[in-house]
N, C-alpha and C positions, 0 to 999 in steps of 0.2 A: 651244503656250504653255508646257507643262511642259518641253519640250526646251530652250526658250530660258532658262528659269529654271535648269535643270540645267547649261547651258553657262556661265552667269554664275557660278553657285556653283563649278563646276569651275575656271573661270579664276581666281576669287578664291582658292581653295584652292591653286592652282598657284603663287601668289605666295609662299606659305609653304613649299612643298615643293621648290622648285627647288634651292637651295643649302642642304645640310643638315650641312655640316662645322662643327665648333665655332668655328673662326676666322672662317668666313663669317657665322655667326649673331652672334658677338661684335662683329664690325666693323659689321654692320648696326645692332645695338643702340646702339653707341657713336655712330655717325653720327646715329641717331635721337634720342639724348639731346641732342646738339649742335644738331640741327635743331629740336627741341622747345623749347629755351631761346631760340632766335632769334626775333625778330619777323619775320613772314612777308613784309613788304612791302619787302624790300631784295634786292640782288643776292646777298648771302651765303646767304640761304635758298635761292634758286634754284640756286646752285652746290652746295649740300649735297644737294638733291634730284637734281641731275645726277650727283653722286658716287655716290648710291645706284644710279642706273641704270648707270653706267659701271664701277664697281668690282665685283668678284666677291663679292657679299654677298647676303643674303636680303632682298629688297626688301620683302616683307610685314612682316617683323619690324621693319625700319627705319621704315616708315611707321606701324605700330602703336605703336612706342615713341615716335615723334615726336608722335603724337596724344595719348598718355597724358601725356607730359611737358609738352605745351602746356597741358593742363588744369591741371596742377600749377603751372605758371609764372604763370598768371593771378593766383594768390594771392601769388606771390613778387616781383611787380614793385616793390613798395615797398622791398624789400631789395636788389634788383639795381641799381636806378637810382643809389643813392649810391656803389656800387662803381665804376660807369662814370664818374660825375661826379668822384670823387676822382682817378682816373687821368687823365681828360681835362684836369683843371685843373693837373696836375703840370707845373711849369715846365720840367723837363728833357725832357719828352716833347713840349712845345709846338712846338719847332722841327721835330721830325720830323713831327708832325701837319700843320703848315703846309706843309711840302714835299710830303708825300704827297697832300694834298687839292688840289694843283694839277693832278693828273691826273684825267681823267673817271672812270676805273675806280674810284678810291677814293671819289669823291663819290657814286657809285651804290651803294656798300656801306652808306652811312649810318652809318659808324663815328664820325662827329662827334656822333651822338645818344647820350646817356648810357645809355639803356636798351639800345640795340643793342650798344654797346661792353661794358657790364657783362654782358649775356647771353652775348656771345662769350667773355669771359674765364671765366665760370662754366662754360659748356659745354666749353671747352678743358680746364679743370681737372678736369672730371668724365669726360673722354674715356677716359683710360688706366685709371682705377679701374673704370669700367663695362665696358670691354673685358675686363680681367683677370677680373672677377667673373663675367661671362656666359660667358667661355671656360672657366673652371674648372667652373662649374655644368653647362654643356653637355657637357663632357668626362666629368664624373661620370655624367650620365644615359646617355650613349652607352656607356660602359664597363659600366654596370649592365645595359643592355638586351642587350649582347653576352653577358654572363654568363648572363642569363636564357635567351637563345636556346640556349646550349650545354647548359643543364641540362634542357631540355625534350626528351625523346626523340621525341615525335610532331611536332616542328617540321619542316616541309618543308626548311628550311635545314640541318637536322641530318642528316649523312650517317654512317651506322654500317655498318661492314663486317659481313657475315653470316659468322659463324664456324662455323655448323653445316655438316656435310657430309652429303650425301644418300647413303644407302646403297642400293645397287641390289638 
């Protein structure tokens, strides 16, 4: 029983440890924010989860970010819906919307829903700032950890040449 628990914990931890470069973590966090803003019962949310699987990014960070942003989004729905409604009612976009929704793919995305459209726009607006912020923070942490590794002489990664000569 303990082995099974250890395997599950190890597999869960592996989600966070697979891709550790700053741009992998930043991309996962940005996709997670976009996924977190989206209502989950449409094709766009499924495509974003698929992007987390297919792109080279940290899946654990993406799912954790999506879960945390989803909790925040529950309180923001009353602010998100008017943004989507205002743009969906725009006369210049109405012709484009009408043409796009003749295809089944766009109907499955539920972009005619004001909440879905507003969430998509806010998530897209947050994508680049979140990516840049997380990238800069991760790059700072990685450079600090590399400097700490170099300063510790007992570190197994620290290789120091022996300058003493043995006299016979």
